[in-house]
N, C-alpha and C positions, 0 to 999 in steps of 0.2 A: 264618510262617504267611504267604501271600500270601491276601488277599481279594480278590476281583473284584466290579466291580460286578454285579450281574444282573438290580434291576429296584429301581422306586420303588414303596415301601410301601405308596401311595397306592392303583398298580394289583393290588392282590391282598388285596381286601376280607375283611374275618371269611369263614368259611365258603366259600371259593373256593382254585383252585391254577391256574397257570399254567406254560408250556412256556417255558425263554428259555436262546440258544447262550451261552454264556461263554468261547470263546475261539473263536481262529481255525480251528481244529480242528475247529469246529462240536457241541464238549461239550455235550451237554444237561444240566439239571438242570429238577428239577419242584418249583417252588414252592411250600405251602402255611398257609394263615393257619386257623385251628384256633381257636375264639375271642382272638384275636390275639396267637395265639403261632403265630411263625414256624418252618416247617422245611423241609429242603433236600434229596430225595431223586435218584439218579440216572435220569433222565427215560423210562429205556427199560427196559423191563418181559421181566425173563428170559424167560415165556413164545416171546411171540414177535415180539415188541417195539415193541410200544405204545406210542404216550408214556403218562405215566404225569400227566401236567401237562394234560393234556385229557383226565381221566377224571373224575367223579365224587367228590365231596367227602362222604363223611358220617361228621360228628364228627372221629373220627383216622385214620378207613380211606378210599382211594381205588380207586372199584375201575377197572380198567382199559378205558380206549373201546371194544379191539380185539375179545377173549372175555370181560372182566366179572369178570377175576380180583380179586384183593382185596388191599388192604395196607398195614400196620399206618405211617403217615408221621412216625410217632413213632420208629420201631426197622427201619423197612422192611422188618420179618418177611414173610415172604406167608403170610396166612391159608389157603389152600387147598393149600399143602406147604410145612408148617412146617417147611422144611428151610436148613440154609445154602447151599447149593443155590441156591435159589429167594429170597433177599433179596436187598436191591436195597441200595446206597450208603448211605448218609448222611452230608452234609456241615456239618461247623459253617458255623454265620451270624453273622452280626450285622449291629447296623441302625445308619447313620452317617448324622447329618442327612437321615431321611425315604429315605434309598437302602441296601436289600437287598445287602449284601456275601457271599459263600461264598467259601469257602478248598476246593479239591479238594483239593492235594497227600494224598498218603499216606493218602487213608484206604479204608477197608473196609467192608464191610456188617456191618452190627452185629449181635452175636452173638442 
C-alpha cells in the first residue's frame, strides 16, 4: 500500500477538519481530528459534491458546508440517508514524523 503525504499533524488540531489534494489529478481527501484520533474520508459529499473537509466537525460527525448532510468520520456513513450509496470512502492513514499520510488505492466505502 502506497501512502501519500497529506498534511502536517500540527495543521489539524483536535476538533478540526481540513481539505487536501493528494495527487496530480486533484483527488481530494478530508482529514478530521477527533480528540487526537485522525481520520481520512473522500472529500466529496455524495449529495451535491460539497467539500467535507470544509464542513463543521462535532465529535465524530461532520456536517457538509453546502447542504448540511452529516457523516460519521469513523465509518463514512451518511446519517441522513444510511444506505451504502450515500456513504463516503474511508482511507487508511498513518502518522510519520508529524506528517499525516493517506493511502488511496483499492479503498471502498465502509459498510
